N, C-alpha and C positions, 0 to 999 in steps of 0.2 A: 842362620840369621845373626846379624851383628849385635853385639851387646849394647844396651843403652848406657848412656853416661852414668846414670844413678845406680845401675845394677851392681850389686855386690859391695857397694860403698856404705859405710856406716853413717847414719845421720849425725849431724853435728849441731853445736849451738853457735849462735852468732853473738858477737860482743853485745852486751846489754840484755841478753836473754837468760843470763844466769840468775837464779832466784837470790834476792838479797836476804831473804829470811825464808824459812821453810814454807813453801807454797804447796797447795794440794797437787798441782801438776807441773811438769817440766815442759818447756817448749823446745823441740828439736827441729832442725831444718835439714832437708835433703841437701846434698852438695850443690845442686844447681839453684836451689832456693837461696842458699848463702850468697851465691854470686849475684842473683837477681836483686837481693836486698842491698848488697854493696853497690850495685849499678845505679841505685837510686841517688847516690852521691849525697848532696846536702839534705835530702829528705829521708835518709836512712833512719835517723834517730826518731823521726815521727812515725815511721812504719814500725820500728821496734816497739815504740810505746803502744801502738795498736795491738801488736802481737802479744805483748806482756799481759794484756787483759785475759788471754787464754789460761794463764797460770791459775787464776782464781775462778774463771768462768769458762771452762772448756767447751761448753755447749753454746757459747755466745753467737756463733755463726749459724746460718740457716742450713738445714740438711739439703743435700743435692740428690738428684735422681738420675736415671739412665745409667750411662757408663761410669758415672761418678757416685753411684749409690753407695752409701756407707761413709761418705766424706761430707765435710761441711765447708761453707764459704763465709769467711769473715770479711765484712765490708768496711772500708775506711777511705777517707779522702786525703789526697795530697794536692799541693798546688798543681793545677793542670787537669784534675779530673778524679774520677772514681777508681779505686784500686780494690783488689781482692787478694785474699790469701786462702788457698784451698788446703785443707788439712784433715787428718784422720785423728780421731780420739781413740787412744789405746788405754782403756780403763785399768786393765791388769797391771800395766807398766806405769800408769799415772803419767802418761805422756801425750802431748799433742804434737803430731808429726806434720810439719808444714811441707807440702809437696811443691807448691809454686806460689810466687808472689808477683803481681804485675797489674797493669791497667786492665780494667774490666773488658775492654774490647778484645775479642778473640781468646780470652784467657781459658775458658772452659774447654775449647777444642785442644789447646796445648796441654792442659791439665789431663785430659783423657789419654793422650799418648804417653805422658809421663807416668800416670798411674798404672797403665797397662804394663810398663816396664818394671815398676816397683812391685806389682803383684806377681809377675813372673819370677822376680828375684826373692820373693818371700818377705819383703819389707812391709807389705800391707796384706 
């Protein structure tokens, strides 16, 4: 079976997600979530602002079920519609790992495929 894009890669931080002062949690992004965030172009800063909320409130998103059980979904709006960030809270590491960022439509199906690869790689 071919390796998924995220398998074996370390999560990274996106510009703007480094804590300016000691925050209870760090926000890290999978490599593909970094690309998705950057693909938002002029709206990237607004998405980063929404994700920064997780530093202080890691449980801000609602819990997911089914194939995405154990993950959460943070809702935010950008011009043009509703967006979501699917993430895992890792309390021992004090990290919120963002798996996918994108428009609400079709996001959870894409997230399920990505999460399966991250779970196989031991990231989740």
